[in-house]
ROZA-828224 format. One line per field, with one value per residue (C-alpha): residue number from 1; residue in one letter; x, y, z. Coordinates in nm, 3 decimals. Example, Ala and Ser with C-alpha at 12.3 -4.5 7.8 and 13.67 -1.06 7.14 Angstrom:
2
seq: (1,2)
type: (A,S)
X: (1.230,1.367)
Y: (-0.450,-0.106)
Z: (0.780,0.714)
end
This chain:
90
seq: (1,2,3,4,5,6,7,8,9,10,11,12,13,14,15,16,17,18,19,20,21,22,23,24,25,26,27,28,29,30,31,32,33,34,35,36,37,38,39,40,41,42,43,44,45,46,47,48,49,50,51,52,53,54,55,56,57,58,59,60,61,62,63,64,65,66,67,68,69,70,71,72,73,74,75,76,77,78,79,80,81,82,83,84,85,86,87,88,89,90)
type: (M,P,E,Y,L,V,E,L,Y,C,T,S,A,D,R,D,S,G,A,A,L,A,R,L,S,E,G,S,T,V,R,Y,L,R,S,I,L,I,P,G,D,E,T,C,L,H,L,V,E,G,G,S,A,E,Q,V,A,K,A,F,E,Q,V,G,L,P,A,D,R,I,V,E,A,F,G,L,Q,A,S,A,T,D,A,T,E,G,G,S,H,D)
X: (-3.772,-3.764,-3.997,-3.878,-4.056,-3.896,-3.971,-3.933,-4.003,-4.241,-4.380,-4.688,-4.473,-4.320,-4.618,-4.674,-4.360,-4.541,-4.301,-4.004,-4.167,-4.247,-3.872,-3.779,-3.781,-3.605,-3.273,-3.292,-3.383,-3.615,-3.991,-4.229,-4.550,-4.745,-4.734,-4.904,-4.905,-4.932,-5.004,-5.016,-4.657,-4.529,-4.421,-4.440,-4.409,-4.331,-4.328,-4.089,-3.931,-3.554,-3.251,-3.119,-3.168,-2.866,-3.005,-3.330,-3.139,-2.936,-3.261,-3.437,-3.137,-3.102,-3.450,-3.398,-3.584,-3.329,-3.462,-3.471,-3.513,-3.523,-3.628,-3.735,-4.109,-4.354,-4.714,-4.985,-5.325,-5.649,-5.763,-6.093,-6.259,-6.156,-6.295,-6.636,-6.682,-6.584,-6.239,-6.337,-6.062,-6.173)
Y: (-27.211,-26.948,-26.647,-26.295,-25.980,-25.682,-25.328,-25.025,-24.654,-24.545,-24.202,-24.145,-24.105,-24.458,-24.659,-24.789,-25.014,-25.287,-25.276,-25.306,-25.591,-25.769,-25.760,-25.893,-26.258,-26.229,-26.405,-26.439,-26.703,-26.462,-26.497,-26.223,-26.327,-26.016,-25.672,-25.464,-25.077,-24.886,-24.531,-24.364,-24.490,-24.448,-24.817,-25.087,-25.450,-25.708,-26.094,-26.292,-26.638,-26.645,-26.855,-26.603,-26.249,-26.148,-26.281,-26.093,-25.771,-25.803,-25.874,-25.564,-25.341,-25.462,-25.343,-25.014,-25.096,-25.087,-25.242,-25.078,-25.407,-25.776,-26.050,-26.415,-26.453,-26.736,-26.726,-26.828,-26.954,-26.919,-27.242,-27.399,-27.298,-26.935,-26.916,-27.076,-26.878,-26.545,-26.541,-26.386,-26.239,-26.257)
Z: (-9.198,-8.923,-8.933,-8.865,-8.767,-8.939,-8.795,-9.020,-8.949,-9.230,-9.306,-9.516,-9.803,-9.783,-9.669,-10.029,-10.021,-10.214,-10.512,-10.290,-10.096,-10.424,-10.510,-10.172,-10.272,-10.603,-10.587,-10.204,-9.960,-9.787,-9.839,-9.779,-9.585,-9.464,-9.321,-9.054,-9.056,-8.749,-8.872,-8.532,-8.447,-8.811,-8.790,-9.047,-8.934,-9.194,-9.136,-9.356,-9.354,-9.388,-9.295,-9.050,-8.925,-9.123,-9.450,-9.374,-9.308,-9.629,-9.847,-9.695,-9.765,-10.133,-10.195,-10.025,-9.690,-9.408,-9.102,-8.762,-8.585,-8.689,-8.441,-8.464,-8.430,-8.375,-8.496,-8.239,-8.344,-8.141,-8.007,-8.123,-7.785,-7.829,-8.170,-8.081,-7.759,-7.904,-7.733,-7.404,-7.199,-6.844)
end
């Protein structure tokens, strides 16, 4: 299933959206994976699996978290060489 990155504006008051995220998958084909909070930008990035960007948008709206942007995303893993050599970036 494709993965999507969902970007939301978040103030300090709504940074604790865990309850809404817990409800995200209820009755939906969208599955929550993880989140990243960028406090300096007041941005929350949520990674989810879903059938389409439209399904993801609908699921977020239903739990009260309207998305500012939704894009398909692909995870990248560090290679075994990077992990053993400390991942230098020369």
